[in-house]
Phi, psi and omega in degrees: 000132182291159182303316181293323178295320177297317180296320178296322179296314178298317179301317181296318179295320179294315181297322178294326179290330177291317184294318182273359175074015182227133176264357185281319187303315186271009187299313181298311177297328177295318179297317180296321178296321178295320177297316178300319180295320178299315184287323189261342184238304188293309182297314177300325179296322180297332184268358182296137177246125176289136180296148181295153178281125179286130181300328181294341182269358183270114175226094182305136183238033185302133176235159176297145179294127176239104183282145169232168178246133174240147177255150183203162174258125169251170187225162167234133180254118178227120180052045179067008176259126181265123177251127180268147175218130181280132180226171173215157181209158177267146177205166171229158180251124175268117178277114183269338184110156180054039177069005177276133180227165179223122181262121184243125184263137177283128177247118181290156178291161179171169176261150172204159176272114182268137181104178183265145174290166179299327180289327185266330192308130178249321181242143184297333183284002172270003183238166354282149175294137186212154182278131180233138176256111185257121176292162178296149179197177174246149175216153183299135176298327182233163167296150179300129182271168180291329177293320177294317180298313182296324180298321183274319189257344175073358177221160181215115181260008185303141179288320180253102189277139177172134187298328182260005175276153177294142174292141175218185190058037175241142178268171175299318179297322176298315182294322177298319178294321176302313180297322178297314181292320178297321178294318178297322183286322186263341184078009177247162182268087176272147185201174170282149176290150170292162179298322179294316177300318182298311182294321177300315180292324180293314182294322178051046176089001182261161174234015177274167181304327178234156179293344179265358180135205183282337185224167172224168169217175186282002172275344181237351180215141177268098179213176182269116177238103184289348182262357183284158176248175178300328180290329181281333193288139177295130183297138180210157180291164177305138186265129178289163181295316183291132178088002181265151167244136183256131178235140178258136181213171176302338181271359180116209183260131177251142175254118188248140174194172181292159176239157179306142180300144180081014181285341184240179180291146174277170173276187186291346174271354181087022181258134184260146171061033173289337172252126174077192185073282171223148169300148182242129180288141174246169176294326197290144167285154182286134170232145188294335176204190186263010177297119180085009181290148176301150179243013182250011179087358183280165180284145178262101188267172181270150176283338182254072186296334184274352183259160175299138187228163169264139185240146179287134169235150188225156166099348183075180181208178184298338182246022174238167189274174182305314182300329181287347181265359182298153180301326184269350188289135181239146172214180184218163178206153177295145187294341179244014183266133178257128185224141186292351178251012182241128174224211180188168166229158185259159175236164180207124179284156178285000000 
């Protein structure tokens, strides 16, 4: 059974459960449909191999960096009141060809406390909080989109398809290959951000759980909030069956999926979707806590480079909860595992 047919089947079962007012009746067929989807869609996707990059197609187009300044509104959320503040940041545009571009924001060097404070800490692997000195670098204004991914990789496995949506269903190994090809094409050293760079860029000078303050809501971040109502929910078009995640809550059934990059307010550095939308891959191998972590902003790599590894992912996603979207929150994923809630953004050293 094709992926879209499976999704349509699940959608039909869910809709029937809404009409009869019971979620109990379709549970067994829903489970079977999920098993079918795992066998026929998810597992084959994990085994997909991207075709190699032909050397004849590599023509570096490196140009001198030409910075521009962009202005934007960032926000602070206090007691459900949104306060706007006008900011500006420097960035450059990387011309990839065929109208594909990449916007890279300049991040100034600085010190910050990495990890969660004792008052905020939820998981032990967010500790100990420690001072890190991060050199200046560039990072993507947005998560890598599917149009950018397709231009470089020529294929797109994303569950929720759309040119301005973040690419997902990509593994760490896929993202590393994307960066390698992007570097060959542009003549610059593109890479994944280190975990320290990512958190520094996410916080953007703040020490609160989120760059917008102590709390978030679904009007400013795309995440799973089981307590929200239709009035609270950020307006979005009807969601197709394919690419959706279904959540059950006291308010009924929610259809969850990614949103176009830049749909919400940026942080004070001018970076969009650092909280929610998709988890973002970092360079770093997973370590259970910060004991012995680098303090210079560099990536903390694994000693067993040849073995399968766990990789750090950050920022939460559209189908995870508020706590998972905090600036300090850390999670992990297998280096070759593709998941519909995981994407990335690129970094570039000066």
